[in-house]
N, C-alpha and C positions, 0 to 999 in steps of 0.2 A: 178984560182979562179972559172972561168966558170965551168972547169972540175970538181971541187969539187962539186958544186951547181948540177951538173948533175948525181953525183954519189948517187944512193938510200941511201945507207948505210949512208953516211954522212949526207943526210936529216933527217934520223931517229935518228942519234946519237944526231943531233943539237937539235931535238924536246924534246928527253928525257930530255937535258940538261936545257932547256927552263921550262919544266914541273916542274923539280926538283927546279929550283930557284923559281916559282911561287909558289909551294907548301910551301917552307921555308920561304916565306915572310908572310903567312896567319897564319898560326897556333896559334900565341899567340893571335890575334884579335878574332879567332873564339872561343877560349878557355874562353876569357873574356866575351863574348856574351852569351854562354852556361850558365856560372855560374850565371849571372845575371836574366836569364830567369827562371831558376830552382826555384830561391828564389820567384819569381812573381807568379808562377803557384801555390803554396801551397794554400790549402782552408778548409774550415771547413763548415760543414752543419748538421742541426738538422732534423732528419727525424722523424715524428711523428705517432702515431697509428700503431707502428709496432706490430704484433700479437705474442703473446709468446704460444710456444708448449710445452707440457708437455710430457715427456717419464716416464712411469709407469706402473704397473701391473693393466690394466683398469677392467680386469674380476674380481679382489677380492678386490681391493681398489677404494676410494674415496678420491680425492684431492681437497681441497678448499683453497684459499688465494693466488692463483696465478693470478696475474693481466691480464686481457684479453689483454691489449695492454701497450707499454711502449714507451719512446722516446729514439732514437739512435743518437749520434753525432759522425759524421765519419770526420776523418782529413786526407788530404792527398793531392797528385796531383788533380790539379781541375778536369781535364777530368776522373779520377777515382771516385772522389767525386760525380761529377754529374751522372754519369753511375750508381753509387749504389743508389743515390738518386730515380732516374728514375726507374731503373728494381728492385730495391729493391729483389736483387739476393742474398740474405743471409738468416739465419734464427736466431732467438731468440729462447731460449729453455732451459727448466728446466730438469736436469736429476734427477729422483727419482726412476730409476731402482733399486737401493739398498736401497731406503729409510727404516725406520722403522716406525710402527704405532704410532703418536703421533704428537706434535707440534713440530715444527722445522725451523730453517733459513737456505734457500737455496740460491745459488749463480745463477744468470741469466747469459747463457753463449751465444754466438754469433759464428756461424760457415758460412763456403762459403763465406766470405769476402775477398777480394784480400787482400793478406799479405802485400802489400804497403800501406794499410789504417789503420789507429787506430781507435778505435771504443770505446764510452764512453757510458755505458747503464744508464738510469735513469728511475726507481730505479735499482740498481746493484745486491740488494738481495730481497727475499720476504719471508715472514712469513708465511708458510704453515701448513695446518693440514692433516696429513694422517690418514684416518679412513678405518676401514674394512667396505666394501659394504654389504649391507643387503636388501633383497627384502621381503616384507610383504604384505598380502591383506587386504584392508580396504574396509567397506562399503561405499557407496557415498549417501550423505543426499542431496536432490533436495532443492534449496532456491528459493522461489517465491515471487515477489514484487505484494502483494495482490491489490495495488491500480489500477493495470491494468486488475483487473476483472471488467466488465461491472456491472453496479448498477442493481440489482435484480437477479444477480446469486453469486455463490460461489464455491469456488474450493474444490475440495475432496484432498485427500492424493496423492502427486505426485508419478508417478511410474518411477523408474530410471531403464535402460536397456543398459549395464548390471549394476547390483546395486553393484557390488564390482569391484575394480581395483587393480593392483599389482603395488607397488611403492618401488622403489629404490634409496638408497642413503647412505650416511653415517650413522653410526649405531646411533649417538649421536642425528642427525637430526631425523631419524626415530623415536626415542624415544618420540621426541617433538612433534610429531603430535597428535594435537587435534580435529581437523575438516577436513573432505575431502568433499567438496560441489561441487555441480554443479549448476549454474544459467542459465535457458534456455534465450535464446536472443529472447525476446518479447519486441517490441516498440510500439505496439498500443494495445488498451484495448481488450480483446477477451469475447465472450461469448458461446463458443464451446468448446467441449474437443480438446485440442491442443497437437501437439508433436513437439518439438525442439530439436535442438543438443543443447549440452552445454559443454563448457571446464572444466576440473575437477581441482578445486582450492584445494591445501594442505595448511593448516594453522596451526600455533601453539595456544597455548590458548589466546594468546593476538592479534591474528587474522593477524599476521606477515605472508607473504607467505614465504613458504620454498622452497630450492632448491633441488628439487628431481625429477626422472624420473616416469611418470606415463605411465601406460599401461592398457588400451587405454588411449589416453590423453582426447578423448571427449566421451559422452554417450547420449542416447536420453532420453529425459525427457517428459512423457506424463502428461498433466494436466486435470484430470477429472472436468468438469463444469457441474453445475446443477443450475436450477432456484430455487431460494427462496422467490419469491413474489406470491402474491394471489390478487384477486380481489374481493371485498365483498361490500356490499350496506351500505350507510351511513343512520343511523337512526337519526329521528329526536327526541329529549326528551325534553318536555316542564319542566322547573323548575320554581317554584313559582306559585303564584295566579294572574290571571289578575285582574287590580284594578278596583273598583266599576265603574259600567256602560260601561266597557269595554269587549267584547266577541272578541276572537281570531278566526277569520274564517278560516284561512289556513297559512300554513307554507310551502313555496317549496325552494328547492335548485337549484343552479344552476349546480352542479354536484351532481349526485345520488349513484356514485360509487368511491371506492378509491383502490388503489394498496398498499398493505402492503408488507413490507420485514423484514424476522425474521428466525429463526430457523425452520426446518421443522416440529418438533411438535408441535411448538406455532402457525404455520400456519393452521395446522389441527385443532387446538382447536379454532380457530378465525372464527366466521362467520359473523361479522359486526363490524364496528365502528361505533362512533356516533358525533352528535354535539348538544349540549346542549343550548336551548334558554330560557333565563330569561323572562318570559312574565309578571312579575310583574312591570316592567319598560318601558312597552310599551303602548302607549296611542293612537298612529295614525299608519296608514301604513307606514312601514320602511323596509329598507335593512339592514341587520347586516353583518358583516364580522366576522366568527366564526372559531375558530381551530376545526380540526378533532380530535377527542380524540381516542386514542389507548390503547390497554390493555397492561398488564405488560408482556415484553418479545418482542413486537413487536419493531424493531428497526427503523423504518421508515415508513410513509405514504405518498404518493402523491395522491391528492393534500394535502398540510398541511394545508390550509384556504379554505373555501368556502363561498359563499354569501347566505344568507336565506332571501327571500322575505317574509315579515309577512303582512297579510292583516287582518284589526281588523273591527268590528262592534261596533258602540258606542250602549250603552244600555239605555233604560228607566227604571224608578223604579213606582212601583204604589202600595198601601197597600190595601189589601182585608180584609175588618172589619168582625167580628162576624161569623168565620165560625165555624160550629158546629164540635165537636170532637165526633166521634163514638167510640163505645167500641167493642170488639170482643174477643171470647174465653171465654165467661163468663156461666158457668153451667146455666140452666134454673133455678135451686132452688135457685140461687143467683140473687141481684141486686145490681146495682152500682150508687152512687151518687157522683157526682163532688163537691168538697169541695174548690178547686183552680184549674182553674178557676169556681167561684161559678155558673155560668149558662152554664158551658160546652162548651163554644166557645173561641176562639181566633183570634188575628190578624196575617194576613200573609204579609210580604213586598215581593214582587215579582221584580226581575229585570231582563231585557233580551233586545232582539232587539225590538225597536219601536213598529213596526208593530204587532208582536206578543203580548206584553205587554199591548197595548191599547184594544186589542180585548180580553183580559183574563177576566174570570168570577170567582167566589167563587167555582161554581159548577164544575169547571175543575181541582179541588182539592179535594182529599179524606184525611182528618185527622182522626186518630184511635190511641188508646191506645190498647194494647194486655193484657189481664187480665187472660189468662190462668194459670192454675196452681196457682192461689192466693186464699188466705183463707180469711174467715172473718177479717174485721178490716181496718185500713186505711193505704194506699199504696201510694208510689210516682212512676209513671209509666211515661217512656220516650213517648212523643206524636211524632207521625210517620206520614210521608206525603208521599202520591203518587201524582205526578203532570205531567205537561208536560215537555219532555225533553229538549224543546228549552229554557226555563229560568231557573234561579235560584231563590231561596227563602230562606227566613229567618223568623222562628216564634219569635214572641214577647215574647213567654214562651216556654221553651223546655219541661218541666216536669208538668204534672198534678198530682194532689193529690185526689185521689178516696176513698170512703169508701165503703166497701163491706159488706152487710148483708145478710141474708137467707130471702127469700119470706115469708112475714107475721110474721116476727119477730118484 
């Protein structure tokens, strides 16, 4: 036995037999474990936002209706599912290489996915529109938010550079274009000529944005700005008649000039604005808040209200009696006799500042009737008065009756 153990071939044969016996005792258990593990490793995952690629004649066609992304559910061995989810090393596509112009339903397909995985696409089909690609040139109109123009300034016609763009898209979309607009990016109010870049927007008649390609995508918009304001004096206009015994000494404004805004032609024709002071209701020194009155066509004035300080002087009244009426303009061959008033004199009521009225005398006034170009006979003639400018007066009779006769008749 010892000799056999020392023989190397005996050891090799014994080892082989032991290995065979060990192998034959393991296979059934190993197979059972493998079958259980395969069933447990099956998995399913949904991958969202998977981009969809389209294959078609991009030079001559425009395709719409293809979803930008879809969701893909992959099923299979867990390790393969996880790998597909992480790497997204597959492609979802639509094959329109042989598509005809018009509306059609096409199947979404997937490629480069492991053959041991099953994929479900959602959606699986897409309703697409295949249209002829058209390029046309359109004029760009600038849009401007005029509330961004500072007060006292106005915007002229915006200048767009370039003023035309090329727009490419499906023929039916191109036919729907109603507006091509560019709105400059202005955030703060402006008072100088300004240039800004603006993105071109393409809209249908309902102002819906159209999916097209615009070249160039942006343009420059220059907005000419000019002043539409002018500074003019504020005139004071007295309305009404001061009450008896009241003299308006002065009217002063706290602001003597105003800024007006309006069209250029209106501004050229406007030299002043005004405030109206009704003196008939003023009996004492007072300060009034009054509106600044502007002519038609002026859209705004600053300030709109001013304060007017009115100073008055109260008056006294005095009656001057028996002031003689003179005659003027009567040729030498005629003479005139007063019939009414018979004595040729009347009374004069004078009112004005007390210091002036108290010192006034009949000689300070000249009363006369103008008899020029009158013939013989009775005439009613207006009595005229020359007197001091500091006072007002009133006659107790405004008309005299005069009889004209020839001298010696």
